[in-house]
C-alpha positions in Angstrom: 38.6 -208.5 38.2 38.4 -206.3 41.3 35.5 -203.8 42.1 35.7 -200.9 44.5 32.7 -198.9 45.6 33.9 -195.3 46.0 32.6 -191.8 46.7 33.9 -188.3 47.0 33.0 -184.7 46.6 33.2 -181.5 48.6 30.6 -182.6 51.2 32.8 -185.6 52.2 35.1 -183.1 53.9 32.7 -181.9 56.6 30.5 -183.4 59.3 26.9 -183.8 58.2 23.7 -185.7 58.9 21.3 -186.9 56.2 18.0 -188.7 56.2 18.5 -191.2 53.4 15.0 -192.7 53.1 11.9 -194.0 54.7 11.3 -197.8 54.6 8.4 -200.1 55.1 8.9 -203.8 55.6 6.7 -206.7 56.5 7.7 -208.2 59.9 7.7 -212.0 60.7 4.3 -211.6 62.5 2.8 -210.0 59.4 2.7 -206.4 60.7 4.2 -203.5 58.9 7.5 -202.1 60.2 8.4 -198.5 59.3 11.7 -196.8 59.9 14.0 -194.1 58.6 17.7 -194.6 57.7 19.9 -191.8 59.0 23.5 -191.4 57.7 25.8 -189.3 59.8 29.4 -188.3 59.1 30.7 -187.6 62.7 34.4 -186.8 62.0 36.6 -185.8 59.1 40.4 -185.2 59.4 41.7 -183.3 56.3 45.4 -184.2 56.9 44.8 -187.9 56.7 41.4 -187.9 54.8 40.0 -190.2 57.5 36.3 -190.1 58.5 33.9 -191.7 60.8 30.4 -192.7 59.7 27.4 -193.8 61.8 24.1 -195.2 60.6 21.1 -194.8 62.9 17.4 -195.8 62.6 14.4 -193.7 63.6 11.1 -195.6 64.1 7.5 -194.3 63.7 6.8 -194.9 67.4 9.4 -192.3 68.2 12.1 -194.7 69.3 15.5 -194.9 67.6 18.6 -197.0 67.4 21.5 -194.5 67.4 24.8 -195.5 65.8 23.7 -199.0 65.0 26.6 -199.3 62.6 29.8 -197.3 62.7 32.6 -197.2 60.2 36.0 -195.6 60.0 37.1 -194.9 56.4 39.8 -193.1 54.5 39.1 -191.3 51.3 41.8 -192.0 48.8 42.5 -189.8 45.8 41.6 -191.5 42.5 45.2 -191.1 41.2 46.6 -193.0 44.2 44.0 -195.8 43.8 44.8 -196.1 40.1 48.5 -196.2 40.9 48.1 -199.0 43.5 45.9 -201.0 41.2 48.4 -200.7 38.3 51.3 -201.7 40.7 49.2 -204.8 41.7 49.1 -205.9 38.1 45.7 -204.6 37.0 46.1 -203.4 33.4 42.7 -201.8 32.8 40.9 -199.4 35.2 37.4 -198.2 34.5 35.2 -195.8 36.5 31.4 -196.2 36.3 29.8 -193.2 38.0 26.4 -193.2 39.6 23.9 -191.0 37.7 20.2 -190.0 37.9 18.4 -190.8 34.6 15.7 -188.8 32.9 13.0 -190.4 35.0 14.8 -189.4 38.2 15.9 -193.0 39.0 19.3 -193.4 40.6 21.5 -196.0 38.7 25.0 -196.8 37.6 26.2 -195.5 34.3 26.7 -198.1 31.5 29.7 -196.5 30.0 33.0 -195.7 31.8 33.8 -192.2 32.8 37.0 -190.5 31.8 39.5 -190.6 34.7 40.2 -186.9 34.5 36.5 -186.1 34.5 36.0 -188.3 37.6 38.8 -186.4 39.5 37.3 -183.0 38.5 33.8 -184.1 39.6 35.2 -185.1 43.0 36.7 -181.6 43.4 33.7 -179.6 42.2 30.5 -181.5 43.1 28.9 -181.9 46.5 28.7 -185.7 46.3 29.6 -188.2 43.7 29.8 -192.0 43.8 31.0 -194.7 41.4 32.4 -198.2 41.0 36.0 -198.6 40.0 36.5 -201.8 38.0 40.0 -203.1 37.7 40.8 -205.9 35.2 43.9 -208.0 35.3 45.2 -209.6 32.1 46.0 -213.3 32.4 
């Protein structure tokens, strides 16, 4: 079994910054620590589908930790990922998209999504994410 965390959509093709969420944690000395997680896509190259991502943290005291983590990724089309997995001997490929349920909670779907539907979602929606599950027969 092989699992891939994937994402796509029209917004992945442009630079952007998004405040993901505010967090409160208990520090070792017992005090409360508060910070905001900031996601920033700093570069996208359409010809190669390569992008650079940075994660920063803003703190309630006004200080920040800019670009604490940086990543360089390539967005692969689903058909290419599926082809590579099949060539590697995986016989079953399933896509489990991330959804928002009736209560507004973000979760992973319990049933696989049709491959053609996943490809269409990546082309028409702003942002989509999913897990690709590949199973290899023994």
